[in-house]
C-alpha positions in Angstrom: -39.1 -12.1 69.1 -37.8 -8.9 70.7 -35.7 -6.3 68.9 -34.2 -4.1 71.6 -32.6 -0.7 71.2 -30.2 0.6 73.9 -29.6 4.3 73.9 -27.8 6.7 76.2 -30.0 9.3 77.8 -27.4 11.9 79.0 -24.1 13.0 77.4 -22.7 9.5 77.0 -20.6 7.3 79.2 -23.7 6.1 81.0 -22.5 2.5 81.2 -24.3 1.3 78.0 -21.6 -1.3 77.5 -22.7 -3.3 80.6 -26.4 -3.2 79.7 -25.6 -4.0 76.1 -23.4 -6.9 77.2 -26.2 -8.4 79.4 -28.7 -8.1 76.5 -26.2 -9.3 74.0 -25.8 -12.5 76.0 -29.5 -13.2 75.3 -29.5 -12.0 71.6 -29.0 -13.9 68.4 -27.9 -10.7 66.6 -26.2 -7.5 67.8 -26.1 -4.5 65.5 -24.1 -1.3 65.7 -25.9 1.5 63.9 -23.9 4.8 64.0 -20.8 6.7 65.2 -17.2 5.6 64.9 -14.2 4.9 67.1 -14.7 8.2 68.9 -16.8 6.4 71.5 -16.2 3.3 73.6 -18.0 0.6 75.5 -16.2 -0.9 78.6 -17.5 -4.4 79.3 -16.4 -6.5 82.3 -17.1 -10.2 81.6 -15.9 -13.0 83.8 -13.4 -10.7 85.4 -12.0 -9.7 82.0 -12.2 -6.0 80.9 -12.8 -5.4 77.2 -12.8 -1.9 75.7 -14.7 -1.9 72.4 -14.8 1.0 70.1 -16.2 -0.2 66.7 -17.0 -3.9 67.2 -20.4 -4.7 68.7 -20.5 -6.1 72.3 -21.9 -9.4 71.1 -18.5 -10.4 69.8 -17.8 -11.9 73.2 -20.4 -14.6 72.4 -19.3 -16.9 69.7 -22.8 -17.8 68.6 -24.0 -14.2 68.2 -24.0 -12.6 64.8 -22.4 -9.1 65.1 -23.2 -6.5 62.5 -21.8 -3.0 61.8 -24.3 -1.0 59.8 -24.0 1.5 57.0 -24.5 4.4 59.4 -21.2 3.7 61.1 -18.0 5.5 59.9 -15.0 3.1 60.2 -11.3 3.8 60.6 -9.8 0.6 59.1 -6.5 0.9 60.9 -8.1 1.1 64.3 -10.7 -1.5 63.3 -8.0 -4.0 62.4 -6.2 -3.2 65.6 -9.3 -4.0 67.6 -9.8 -7.3 65.6 -6.2 -8.3 66.4 -6.5 -7.4 70.1 -9.6 -9.5 70.5 -8.2 -12.5 68.6 -5.0 -12.3 70.7 -7.3 -12.8 73.7 -9.0 -15.8 72.2 -12.1 -14.0 71.0 -13.2 -15.1 67.5 -14.3 -12.5 65.0 -15.7 -15.0 62.5 -19.3 -13.9 63.5 -18.7 -10.2 62.4 -20.0 -8.5 59.3 -19.7 -4.9 58.1 -22.0 -3.2 55.6 -20.2 -2.3 52.4 -22.0 1.1 52.4 -20.2 2.2 55.7 -18.0 5.2 55.1 -14.3 5.0 55.7 -12.3 7.4 57.9 -9.3 8.6 55.8 -6.1 10.1 57.1 -7.1 13.6 55.9 -10.2 13.4 58.0 -8.2 12.9 61.1 -5.8 15.7 60.1 -8.6 18.1 59.3 -10.4 17.3 62.6 -7.3 18.3 64.5 -6.5 21.3 62.4 -10.0 22.7 62.5 -10.1 22.4 66.3 -6.8 24.2 66.5 -8.1 26.9 64.2 -11.2 27.5 66.4 -9.0 28.2 69.4 -11.0 28.8 72.5 -14.2 28.2 70.5 -13.2 24.6 69.8 -15.9 21.9 70.0 -13.8 19.4 72.0 -13.9 16.5 69.5 -11.8 13.4 70.0 -9.9 14.3 66.9 -10.6 10.8 65.4 -11.9 12.3 62.1 -15.5 11.4 62.6 -17.1 14.8 61.8 -15.1 15.3 58.6 -16.0 11.8 57.5 -19.7 12.4 57.9 -19.2 15.8 56.1 -17.8 14.0 53.1 -20.6 11.5 53.3 -23.2 14.2 52.9 -21.1 16.1 50.4 -21.2 12.9 48.4 -17.5 12.5 48.0 -16.9 9.9 50.7 -15.0 6.6 50.3 -17.0 3.6 51.4 -16.1 0.1 52.7 -16.9 -1.4 49.3 -14.4 0.9 47.6 -11.5 -0.7 49.6 -12.0 -4.0 47.6 -12.1 -2.3 44.3 -8.6 -1.0 43.7 -9.2 1.0 40.6 -12.2 2.8 42.1 -10.3 3.3 45.3 -7.3 4.8 43.6 -9.5 7.2 41.5 -11.5 8.4 44.6 -8.3 8.9 46.6 -6.8 10.9 43.8 -9.9 13.2 43.3 -10.9 13.7 46.9 -7.3 13.6 48.3 -6.1 16.3 46.0 -8.8 18.6 47.2 -8.2 17.7 50.9 -4.4 18.3 50.5 -5.2 21.8 49.0 -7.4 22.6 52.1 -4.8 21.2 54.5 -1.9 23.1 53.1 -3.4 26.4 51.8 -6.1 26.9 54.5 -4.5 25.4 57.6 -0.8 25.4 56.7 -0.6 21.6 57.3 1.4 18.9 55.5 0.0 17.2 52.4 -0.5 13.5 52.2 1.3 11.3 49.7 -1.7 9.9 47.9 0.1 7.0 46.3 1.1 5.8 49.8 -2.5 6.3 51.0 -3.7 4.2 48.1 -1.3 1.4 48.9 -2.1 1.5 52.6 -5.9 1.4 52.1 -5.8 -1.2 49.4 -4.0 -3.5 51.9 -6.8 -2.7 54.4 -9.4 -3.8 51.8 -7.6 -7.1 51.3 -7.7 -7.8 55.0 -11.3 -6.7 55.6 -12.9 -8.2 52.4 -14.1 -11.3 54.2 -16.1 -9.2 56.7 -18.3 -7.4 54.2 -22.0 -8.2 53.8 -25.3 -6.4 53.5 -26.3 -5.6 57.1 -29.8 -4.4 56.0 -30.6 -7.8 54.5 -29.0 -9.8 57.4 -31.0 -7.8 60.0 -34.3 -8.0 58.1 -33.9 -11.7 57.6 -33.0 -12.2 61.3 -36.2 -10.4 62.3 -38.3 -12.3 59.8 -36.9 -15.6 61.2 -37.9 -14.6 64.7 -34.3 -14.0 66.0 -33.7 -11.8 69.1 -31.9 -8.7 67.9 -30.2 -6.0 69.9 -29.3 -2.6 68.4 -26.5 -0.6 70.0 -25.4 2.9 69.2 -22.6 5.2 70.2 -22.8 8.4 72.3 -26.1 9.6 73.7 -29.2 11.7 73.3 -27.6 15.0 74.2 -24.9 14.5 71.6 -27.5 14.1 68.8 -26.8 16.4 65.9 -30.4 17.8 66.0 -31.7 17.2 69.6 -28.5 17.5 71.5 -26.6 20.6 72.9 -25.5 21.8 69.5 -22.8 22.6 68.5 -21.2 20.5 71.2 -22.6 17.3 69.7 -21.5 14.4 67.5 -22.1 14.2 63.8 -24.8 11.5 63.7 -28.0 10.5 65.3 -27.6 8.5 68.6 -31.4 8.5 69.1 -33.5 5.4 68.8 -34.7 6.6 65.4 -31.1 6.7 64.1 -31.0 2.9 64.5 -33.4 2.4 61.6 -31.6 4.8 59.3 -28.1 3.4 60.2 -29.0 -0.2 59.8 -31.6 -0.1 57.0 -34.6 -1.6 58.8 -38.0 -0.1 59.3 -39.3 1.1 62.7 -41.9 -1.7 62.9 -39.0 -4.1 63.6 -38.3 -2.5 66.9 -40.2 -3.8 69.9 -38.4 -2.3 73.0 -36.4 0.8 73.6 -34.2 0.9 76.7 -32.5 4.1 77.9 -29.4 4.0 80.1 -28.5 6.7 82.6 -26.2 7.1 85.5 -27.5 7.8 89.0 -25.8 11.2 88.5 -24.7 13.1 85.4 -21.4 13.4 83.6 -20.1 15.2 80.6 -16.9 15.3 78.6 -15.8 18.4 76.8 -17.3 21.9 76.5 -20.8 23.1 76.8 -23.3 24.1 79.5 -24.0 21.6 82.3 -26.6 22.9 84.7 -26.0 20.5 87.6 -22.2 20.4 87.4 -20.4 20.0 90.7 -17.1 21.9 90.6 -16.3 21.0 94.2 -15.2 18.2 96.5 -18.4 16.2 96.0 -17.8 16.4 92.2 -14.3 15.1 92.7 -15.5 12.4 95.0 -18.1 11.2 92.4 -15.4 11.3 89.7 -12.9 9.2 91.6 -15.4 6.7 93.1 -17.1 6.3 89.7 -13.9 6.1 87.7 -15.1 8.9 85.5 -12.4 9.0 82.9 -13.0 8.5 79.2 -12.8 5.0 77.6 -11.4 6.5 74.3 -9.5 9.6 75.4 -8.8 9.1 79.2 -10.1 12.6 79.8 -11.6 13.3 83.2 -15.4 13.7 83.0 -17.3 16.6 84.4 -19.7 15.4 87.1 -23.0 16.6 88.5 -26.3 15.7 90.2 -28.9 13.7 88.3 -30.8 16.0 85.9 -34.4 14.8 85.5 -35.0 17.5 82.9 -32.4 15.9 80.6 -33.7 12.4 81.1 -37.3 13.5 80.6 -36.2 15.0 77.3 -34.6 11.6 76.4 -37.7 9.6 77.3 -39.7 11.8 74.9 -37.4 12.0 71.9 -36.5 8.3 72.0 -39.9 6.9 73.0 -38.3 4.9 75.9 -40.1 1.9 77.3 -37.8 1.5 80.3 -34.6 2.8 82.0 -31.4 1.2 83.3 -29.8 3.3 86.1 -26.1 2.6 86.5 -23.6 3.4 89.2 -26.0 3.8 92.1 -23.2 2.4 94.3 -21.0 5.5 93.5 -23.4 7.6 95.6 -22.8 5.6 98.7 -21.3 7.8 101.4 -21.8 11.1 99.5 -24.3 12.4 102.1 -27.4 14.4 101.0 -28.3 13.7 97.4 -29.9 16.1 95.0 -32.1 15.7 91.9 -32.6 18.5 89.4 -36.4 18.6 88.8 -36.6 21.9 86.7 -34.7 24.9 85.5 -35.0 28.5 86.7 -34.6 31.0 83.9 -33.0 34.5 84.2 -36.4 36.1 84.2 -37.5 34.0 87.2 -39.7 31.6 85.3 -39.4 27.9 85.9 -39.3 25.4 83.0 -39.6 21.6 83.1 -38.7 20.8 79.5 -35.2 20.9 78.1 -34.6 24.1 76.2 -33.9 23.9 72.4 -31.0 26.3 72.3 -27.6 26.5 73.9 -28.1 30.1 74.8 -31.2 29.3 76.8 -29.5 26.4 78.5 -26.5 28.5 79.5 -28.9 30.8 81.4 -30.6 28.0 83.4 -30.1 27.3 87.1 -31.1 23.9 88.5 -34.1 23.6 90.8 -33.3 20.8 93.2 -35.1 18.3 95.4 -33.0 16.9 98.3 -32.9 13.3 99.5 -31.3 11.6 102.5 -28.3 9.7 101.2 -27.1 6.2 102.2 -23.8 4.8 103.4 -24.2 1.1 103.0 -22.2 -1.0 100.6 -24.8 -2.1 98.1 -22.5 -3.9 95.7 -23.4 -7.3 96.9 -27.2 -6.9 96.9 -28.9 -9.6 94.8 -32.4 -8.0 94.4 -33.9 -4.5 94.3 -35.7 -5.2 97.6 -32.4 -5.7 99.3 -31.3 -2.2 98.6 -31.4 0.3 101.5 -34.7 2.2 101.8 -33.1 5.5 100.8 -31.8 3.9 97.6 -35.3 2.6 96.7 -36.8 6.0 97.4 -34.3 7.7 95.2 -35.0 5.3 92.3 -38.8 5.7 92.8 -38.5 9.5 92.6 -36.4 9.3 89.4 -39.2 7.2 87.8 -41.8 9.7 88.8 -39.8 12.7 87.6 -38.9 11.3 84.2 -42.1 9.4 83.5 -40.5 6.0 82.7 -40.1 2.8 84.8 -36.6 1.8 86.0 -36.2 -1.9 85.1 -32.5 -2.3 85.8 -30.2 -0.9 88.5 -26.4 -1.1 88.3 -24.6 -1.5 91.7 -21.0 -2.3 90.4 -18.9 -2.6 87.3 -19.3 -6.3 86.7 -22.1 -7.6 84.5 -23.4 -9.6 87.4 -23.9 -6.5 89.5 -27.2 -5.5 87.9 -30.5 -5.8 89.6 -33.4 -6.5 87.3 -37.0 -5.7 88.3 
């Protein structure tokens, strides 16, 4: 049976939530592999809007097993808030399991995230200040606190004392911040452990057994390709691997389990935070796309930067993820914009033209987009029921995207609801 991975191919916010929700409705198991509550999926289901940050999108389906892998970093306070919010709306969380190896976001991680950003001043990275980066730092420094520790009070208390003492020293003596009362932290996180104990299980084993039993599995990650710690626009990236390969590491399954990798992109490009953006539109068209597309962050509410579709970026994503197909969302947002443009290559300061995404930030900053222009469309496409019903200019636009990035487009989004997706 299929095991699908869904990945973002741009800088995130591509509408993965809707694609994931559609596939989750057909899956027996949905697995979250990396990231934390610094990202969000907005899902519209039966007219109801759900904003999910840590919990897999399959939670909306009572017969779907939802798993959070060891590669995720989990803020227990926010996680419990999300659980309570779903249950208050009549959504059961009985089908949810979290790997005991998942690392925990501690209060000093959140504090250090904000303090370090403030210390950087104008050179800040633009994090969401949710403590994700500092949590991953402790994970790799091998002093992190894991989900399993929350249900072992003596171990938890010892780890909070040793790690917390060092973090308090850094917070107070390096940044001039306020130290945490470690006894209160221990009491608070012990209570979280009591609440969350019933959700713990070995996600690697559960996923492997589901695959062996022929179950349909869908893997979802957070963020997107250009936010990958290695292959994104470093240092303006996240602290984990949102690539398809990161799924195997984050959930503890081998790559032979995977049968299909689906990339998600918008019909244009957006970005949140700092960093170069070759096709950015700092004009009325950019504002129009932002307002029509509702381009404001699910987690932060920050307005997103907007620009034309960048085929160089998506071509890079096709290669590093091994994409089998693409889903292009928000085609409807481009209705009435006028002439449309696609970036097909970059022009370098020396006049040379490149078609592959440059490996360094400095090279990207010097790039100018090379555009192809297309006649736009003004029709309302939100009620189309098949790809063939789309206006000719829409179909031409999608066909050219396929040619430029070297990957077939199998799904096209024409509105926010899960029913507004055209499958080919």
